[in-house]
N, C-alpha and C positions, 0 to 999 in steps of 0.2 A: 572527611572526604565528600566532595560534591558529586552527585550522580549526573551523568551525561544524559539529559532527557531526550536527546535525538536518537538514542539507541534503545531498542527494546531490551527488556530483561529476559535473558534466556531461561526457559523452564527446563528442569531435568527430564520431564516427561513429554516434551514436544518441541517443535520448532519455535524460534523467537517470535514470529508473527502471531502465534497463538496467544501471547500475553498482551497484545494490543487491545485496548478497550474501544468499545463502540463510541463513535464521536471523535476519534483521533484522526488527524489528517496525516496521510502517509503517501509514500511513493513505493510502488511495487514494480520490480522488473520481472516480466513474465517471459517464459520461453515460448517461442513461436514454433509452429509445425516445421518439419524438416524441409518441406517444399516452399516455404516462405522466402521472400527476398532478403529478409534480415533474420538474425538469430534471436533477438530480443525486442520487446516493446515496453515502454514505461507507462504506467497508469498512475495518475495522481488523483486522490479524492479522499473523502471522509468515510471511515469504516461504518457500515450499517449492519454487517454480520461477519462473524468469524467463528469457524468451527473446524472440525477435523477434515471437512471436505474442501475448505478454502475460505476465501474472503469475498465479500461484496462491498464495493466502493460506490459512493454517490459522487459522480464526476460532473463537470460542467455540462457534459452532453448526455447525462442520465446514468442509471445504475450499470455497473460493470461487474460481472462475476468472474473471479480468477480462481480456477481450480488449484488445489494444493500442489498437484503434480506440475503445474506451470510456474510456480513461484520460485524464481532463481535467487532473489534477494529483495530486501526492502528496508525502509527506514522511516521514522517519523519525521515530518517536515513542518515548518512553521505555517501559520495561516497565510492565505494569499495576500499580496499587497493591495491596499485600498486603491481603487481606480479613481483618478481625478477627473473631474468634468472639464471638458474643453470649453473655453469661453473667454 
């Protein structure tokens, strides 16, 4: 049987995102505050920290901390496409 590498392996003692390794590129859907105009927002980046308090991702616009209480779902994603130069 082949493992689906796009899905984290759930651990018996914690949420699936806890098993993701530093350096993995992921998408996390975070819950927004009740007074926000949307219910969720997606964050895409490379994991620089993961622990019981949440996850830190290095995104194109800098580091983003996502508290555990705001993580609705997430998945591992492939590397970004290579940008081609115009010319």
